[in-house]
C-alpha positions as CSV (number, residue, x, y, z in Angstrom):
1,X,13.5,30.0,232.9
2,X,11.8,32.2,235.3
3,X,8.1,31.8,235.4
4,X,6.2,34.9,236.1
5,X,2.6,34.5,237.4
6,X,0.3,38.1,238.6
7,X,-1.8,38.1,241.1
8,X,-3.2,41.8,242.4
9,X,-0.2,43.7,241.7
10,X,1.6,41.1,243.4
11,X,4.9,39.0,240.6
12,X,6.0,35.5,241.9
13,X,9.1,33.9,239.8
14,X,10.4,30.5,240.7
15,X,12.4,29.2,243.4
16,X,14.4,32.1,245.9
17,X,18.0,30.5,245.8
18,X,19.4,29.7,249.3
19,X,22.1,32.2,249.0
20,X,19.7,34.8,248.2
21,X,17.4,34.0,251.7
22,X,20.5,33.4,253.8
23,X,22.3,36.6,252.4
24,X,18.7,38.3,253.2
25,X,18.1,37.0,256.9
26,X,21.8,37.9,257.3
27,X,21.4,41.6,256.3
28,X,18.4,41.9,258.0
29,X,19.1,40.6,261.8
30,X,23.2,41.4,261.6
31,X,23.1,44.2,263.8
32,X,21.2,42.8,266.4
33,X,22.4,39.2,265.8
34,X,26.2,40.7,266.4
35,X,26.1,43.0,269.4
36,X,23.9,40.0,270.9
37,X,26.4,37.3,270.1
38,X,29.9,39.5,270.5
39,X,28.9,41.5,273.7
40,X,26.2,40.1,275.7
41,X,25.9,36.2,275.3
42,X,28.5,35.3,278.0
43,X,26.7,38.2,280.6
44,X,23.2,37.2,282.0
45,X,22.2,40.1,283.1
46,X,22.5,42.1,280.0
47,X,21.0,38.8,278.4
48,X,17.8,39.2,280.9
49,X,18.2,43.0,279.4
50,X,17.5,42.2,276.1
51,X,14.9,39.9,276.4
52,X,12.7,41.7,279.0
53,X,13.5,45.3,276.2
54,X,12.0,42.4,273.1
55,X,8.7,41.9,275.6
56,X,8.7,45.9,276.0
57,X,8.3,46.0,272.5
58,X,5.5,43.5,272.0
59,X,3.7,45.1,274.5
60,X,3.9,48.6,272.8
61,X,2.9,47.1,269.8
62,X,0.4,45.2,271.7
63,X,-1.2,49.0,273.3
64,X,-0.7,49.7,269.5
65,X,-3.3,47.6,268.3
66,X,-5.8,48.5,270.8
67,X,-5.7,51.9,269.9
68,X,-5.9,51.0,266.4
69,X,-9.2,49.2,267.0
70,X,-10.8,52.2,267.8
71,X,-10.0,53.7,264.0
72,X,-13.4,53.4,261.9
73,X,-12.8,50.9,258.9
74,X,-13.0,54.1,257.0
75,X,-10.3,56.1,258.4
76,X,-8.0,52.7,258.4
77,X,-5.6,53.2,255.0
78,X,-5.0,56.9,256.7
79,X,-1.4,57.0,257.5
80,X,-1.7,59.7,259.9
81,X,-4.2,57.5,262.2
82,X,-1.8,54.6,262.2
83,X,1.8,56.2,262.4
84,X,1.4,58.7,265.0
85,X,-0.5,55.8,268.0
86,X,2.7,53.2,267.1
87,X,5.5,56.3,267.7
88,X,3.7,57.8,270.7
89,X,3.4,54.1,271.8
90,X,6.3,52.8,271.4
91,X,8.1,55.9,273.1
92,X,6.0,55.4,276.1
93,X,7.0,52.2,276.1
94,X,10.5,53.1,275.7
95,X,10.2,55.6,278.8
96,X,8.4,53.7,281.1
97,X,11.1,50.6,280.2
98,X,13.8,52.7,280.8
99,X,12.2,54.3,284.0
100,X,11.7,50.9,285.3
101,X,15.2,49.6,284.6
102,X,16.8,52.9,286.4
103,X,14.6,51.7,289.8
104,X,16.2,48.2,289.5
105,X,19.3,49.6,289.2
106,X,18.6,52.2,291.8
107,X,17.8,48.8,294.0
108,X,20.4,46.6,293.6
109,X,23.3,48.9,294.1
110,X,21.9,49.8,297.6
111,X,21.5,46.2,298.2
112,X,24.6,45.3,297.6
113,X,26.5,48.3,299.3
114,X,24.4,47.4,302.5
115,X,25.6,43.9,302.2
116,X,29.4,45.5,301.9
117,X,28.8,47.6,304.9
118,X,27.5,44.6,307.1
119,X,30.0,41.7,306.0
120,X,33.5,44.1,305.5
121,X,33.3,46.0,308.2
122,X,35.0,43.8,310.1
123,X,37.9,43.1,308.0
124,X,38.7,46.7,307.4
125,X,40.5,46.8,310.4
126,X,42.3,43.5,309.2
127,X,43.2,45.2,305.7
128,X,44.6,48.8,307.5
129,X,47.3,46.4,309.2
130,X,48.3,45.2,305.8
131,X,51.1,46.3,304.3
132,X,49.8,45.8,300.6
133,X,48.7,48.6,298.6
134,X,46.4,47.0,296.8
135,X,42.8,47.3,297.4
136,X,40.1,44.7,296.0
137,X,37.5,46.2,293.5
138,X,34.2,46.4,295.8
139,X,30.8,44.6,294.4
140,X,28.9,47.7,294.0
141,X,32.0,49.5,291.6
142,X,32.2,46.2,289.5
143,X,28.4,46.4,289.1
144,X,28.8,50.1,288.6
145,X,31.1,49.0,285.5
146,X,28.8,46.4,283.7
147,X,25.5,48.0,284.7
148,X,26.2,51.4,283.1
149,X,23.7,53.3,280.3
150,X,26.0,52.4,277.6
151,X,26.0,49.0,278.2
152,X,22.5,48.6,279.5
153,X,21.4,50.6,277.0
154,X,22.8,48.9,273.8
155,X,21.7,45.8,275.0
156,X,17.8,46.9,275.4
157,X,18.6,48.4,271.7
158,X,19.4,44.9,270.7
159,X,16.2,43.7,272.1
160,X,13.9,46.5,270.9
161,X,15.6,46.3,267.2
162,X,15.8,42.8,266.9
163,X,11.7,42.0,267.9
164,X,11.2,44.7,265.3
165,X,13.3,42.9,262.7
166,X,11.7,39.9,263.5
167,X,8.3,41.5,263.4
168,X,9.0,43.2,260.1
169,X,10.5,40.5,258.4
170,X,10.3,36.9,260.4
171,X,6.8,36.0,258.6
172,X,8.3,37.3,254.5
173,X,11.4,35.1,255.3
174,X,9.4,32.3,256.6
175,X,7.0,32.0,253.5
176,X,10.1,33.0,251.0
177,X,12.0,29.6,252.5
178,X,9.0,27.2,251.6
179,X,9.9,27.0,248.0
180,X,6.5,29.1,246.7
181,X,9.0,31.3,244.6
182,X,10.2,35.2,244.6
183,X,8.0,37.8,245.1
184,X,8.1,41.1,243.5
185,X,5.7,43.6,244.4
186,X,4.5,46.6,242.3
187,X,5.9,49.0,245.0
188,X,9.2,47.8,244.2
189,X,9.2,46.0,241.1
190,X,13.0,46.2,241.0
191,X,14.0,44.3,244.0
192,X,12.6,41.0,245.7
193,X,10.5,41.7,248.6
194,X,12.4,40.0,250.5
195,X,15.6,42.5,249.7
196,X,13.4,45.1,250.5
197,X,12.0,44.1,253.9
198,X,15.7,43.1,254.8
199,X,16.5,46.7,254.2
200,X,14.0,47.8,256.0
201,X,14.1,45.6,258.8
202,X,18.3,46.2,258.7
203,X,17.4,50.3,259.3
204,X,14.7,50.2,261.7
205,X,16.6,47.7,264.3
206,X,19.4,50.2,264.3
207,X,17.6,53.7,264.5
208,X,15.4,51.4,267.3
209,X,19.0,51.0,269.2
210,X,20.0,55.0,268.8
211,X,16.3,55.7,270.5
212,X,16.8,53.6,272.6
213,X,20.0,55.2,273.9
214,X,18.7,58.6,273.1
215,X,15.8,57.4,275.6
216,X,18.3,56.3,278.5
217,X,19.8,60.0,278.3
218,X,16.5,61.8,278.0
219,X,15.0,59.6,280.9
220,X,18.1,60.5,283.2
221,X,18.5,64.1,282.4
222,X,14.5,64.4,282.1
223,X,14.2,67.7,284.7
224,X,17.0,69.5,282.4
225,X,16.3,71.0,279.0
226,X,18.6,69.0,277.5
227,X,17.0,65.5,278.5
228,X,13.4,66.9,277.3
229,X,14.9,68.0,273.7
230,X,16.7,64.2,273.5
231,X,12.9,62.6,274.4
232,X,11.4,64.6,271.9
233,X,14.3,64.3,268.9
234,X,13.8,60.5,269.6
235,X,10.0,60.8,268.7
236,X,11.0,63.1,266.1
237,X,13.1,61.2,264.3
238,X,10.8,58.3,264.9
239,X,8.1,59.5,263.2
240,X,9.6,60.8,259.8
241,X,11.0,57.8,259.6
242,X,8.0,55.8,260.3
243,X,6.3,57.8,257.6
244,X,9.3,57.8,255.5
245,X,7.2,54.0,254.5
246,X,4.3,56.0,253.1
247,X,5.7,56.2,249.1
248,X,5.6,52.0,249.7
249,X,1.7,52.5,248.4
250,X,2.7,54.2,245.0
251,X,4.1,52.1,242.5
252,X,7.9,51.6,242.6
253,X,7.4,53.8,246.0
254,X,10.9,51.7,247.5
255,X,12.8,54.2,245.4
256,X,11.7,57.1,247.4
257,X,11.0,55.3,250.7
258,X,14.6,53.8,251.5
259,X,16.8,56.3,251.0
260,X,14.5,58.4,252.9
261,X,14.4,56.2,255.5
262,X,18.4,55.8,255.2
263,X,18.3,59.5,255.3
264,X,16.2,59.6,259.0
265,X,18.4,56.7,260.4
266,X,21.9,58.5,259.8
267,X,20.4,62.2,260.8
268,X,19.4,60.0,264.3
269,X,23.0,58.8,264.6
270,X,24.8,61.9,263.8
271,X,22.5,64.1,266.4
272,X,23.6,61.1,269.0
273,X,27.2,61.8,268.0
274,X,26.8,65.4,268.1
275,X,24.5,66.1,271.2
276,X,24.7,63.4,273.3
277,X,27.3,60.8,273.0
278,X,29.6,63.0,274.7
279,X,27.9,63.6,277.6
280,X,26.1,60.3,277.7
281,X,27.8,59.2,280.9
282,X,28.3,61.2,283.9
283,X,31.6,62.3,284.9
284,X,32.9,59.8,287.6
285,X,35.6,60.8,289.7
286,X,37.8,58.3,292.0
287,X,39.5,59.4,295.1
288,X,40.6,57.5,298.3
289,X,39.5,58.2,301.2
């Protein structure tokens, strides 16, 4: 029989089953984990992007905490004063990271092209006298195929989403595996807190990946109307998803919060697919000199 203990509107039941814990961990980290394993683990440069973007998320969270220190204690329960600084700091962090990435990418490509001109100039005459028509792909062309906004944008999203999921869910997961029982909260009495938090971590990790892709497009096109719209849309969708969590302060608020968060994630995906995806990468035309 389950033993029920109530304390400060928190209900604790006996041992969380291993299957529930493993399933919730799988749900919370599945978007970022499987992208990391299937797409990036063999590409060192993308792993570097994943790692640095996760660090960028932590820097954004640090600045958010510093802003929160300025909020008077009497206003620290005001969701507007807590959510807006967090959204703005994370948006600025994403923009700063993407701007830095484009600078580094440009420097790497320029360096490779200089190296190619220096090392391949003498070999070009011999290649012209060859009867073979198959020309090897240059190093800069290979790098362009690997370091494009799709691959690096998704890698950055994996870093942001993975670290966000870890911050949202890691502490609760660790406490649940300690054998203290299954935690139920008044904000979501219909399911264990470990399930509710796993669903939130799953949804926000997907949202983070799409927001990063919007930032990649917006920063590259920031001097155009389309780029500005993409950046503003990212802030709006992030704000809406963040405010969708406020019903959790009420009794069984997760019945409202989870559908709202899912709706904003779906709206963000639809906006990206309809407005950005088809023109995410510039059209590249290859020609032979």
